[in-house]
N, C-alpha and C positions, 0 to 999 in steps of 0.2 A: 520645281527647282529651276531657276533661270540659268541659262547657259551664258557663259561669258564669250562675247564675240571679239575676235581680234581684228585688227586692221588688215585689209587685203595686202598681199605682198607687194603689189604694184604701188600702193600708196606709201608703204614704207620705203621703197626704193626711190620714189620721187622726193620724199622728204629729205633724204640725204643730199640730193642735188640742190634742193632749195637752201638747205643749211650751208652747203659749200658756196653757193652763189652769194649768200649774205656775207659769209666770211671774205669772199673776194671783193665785195663792195667796200667792206670795212678796210681791208688792206689797201685797196686802190685809193680810198679817201685819205688814209694816213700817208701814203706815198705822194699823193698829189699835194697835200699840205707841206710835206717835207721838201718836195721839189720846188714848190712856190717860194718857200722861205730861202731855199738855195739860190734861186734866180734873183730874188729881191736883195738879199744881202751881198751877193757877189756882183750885183748890178750888171747882169748879163743882158744882152739884147733880147727884146721880146720874141724874136724869131726862135729862140731856144725853147720857149714855152710849149710849142707844138711837139717837139721831140720829148720833152719831159712828161707831157700829158700822155703820149703814146707809151712811154716807159711805165707810167703809173697804171695804165690800162693793162699792159703786159704783166705787171706785178699782180694785179687783181686776178687775171686769168691763171697765172701760175699758182697762186694761193688757192683759188677755187678748184683747180684740177688736183692739187695736192690734197686738199681736204676731202674731195670726193674719193680719191684713190685710197686715202687713209680710212675712210668710213666703209668703203665697199670691200677692201682687202683682196680684191681679185679683179682682173680685167682693167687694170689701171689706165691703159691707153684709151680705151673707149669711155671709161668713166670720166677721165680728165677732159676729154673732148666734149662730152655731153655737158658737163658742168660749166666749162668755159663758154660754150655756145649759149647756155642758159643765162650766164652772166652777161655775155656780149649782146644778146638780142635786144634787151631794153635800151642799151646804150646806143646801138645803131638806129633803132626806131626813133629814139628821142633826137638823135642827130639829123635824121630826115625831117622830122617835124619842125625842129628849131631852125634848121637850115645850116648844116655843116658845109658852108660854101666858101671856106677859106682856101681859095684857089691861088696858085702861084701867080705872080704878077704877069708873066708871059701869057698865061692862059686867060686871065680875066681882063686883058687890055681891051680898050674900046675899039681897036682897029679890026677886030674879028667881024666877019660878016654876020654870023648868027650868035647871039648872046646865049641862047638856050643850050646849044650843043656843048660848049666848053664847061658850063656849070653842071650839066647833067653828067658829063664824063668825069668831072672832078668829084662829085658826090658819089658816083658809082665806084670810082677807084678808091676813094677813102673808105667806103663801106667794105669793099673787097679786101683792102689792106688790113682793116680791123679784124675781119673774119680769119684771115690768114694768121695774123698774130695770135688771135684767140685759140685757133686750132693747135698751133705749134706750142704755145706756152701751156695750154691746158693738157696736151698730151704729155709734155715733159713733166708737169706737175703731178699728173695722175700716176705716171711710172715711178716717180720719186716717192709719192705717197704710199704706194703699194709696197715698195721695196724698203721703206724706212723701218729700222729696227729700234726697239726701245720706246721711250716716252715721246710725247708729242713735242 
């Protein structure tokens, strides 16, 4: 008689984080489309698009943390942070590869002595800022997900 093997507990735990990260990507994409339409139809300056893209990223982290907290039903703070960091990691890596070099005009001016230092500082601060947003929104989402009563 063959015994039925179940998945290891660590694999099941990781599956919840993957599912929550996918939900975060979907929510972030929907928010990004909504905010893009908002900027387009209200004819706002292009400078606002950076703020709205960060807001869409924060929305994705919040949803990712909420979904992880909802699936885990305990340890919402840690679950939300883990899920949001799992969501944020590919975004930050792609930002490094593509070159998230949208520096402010004062930093990227040609009058600086070394062009590499301001660009590296800008990329580093952008990545650090995204990780701070991911941790804060993921933690909040995880706590909300664990404490949510009733249906989804």
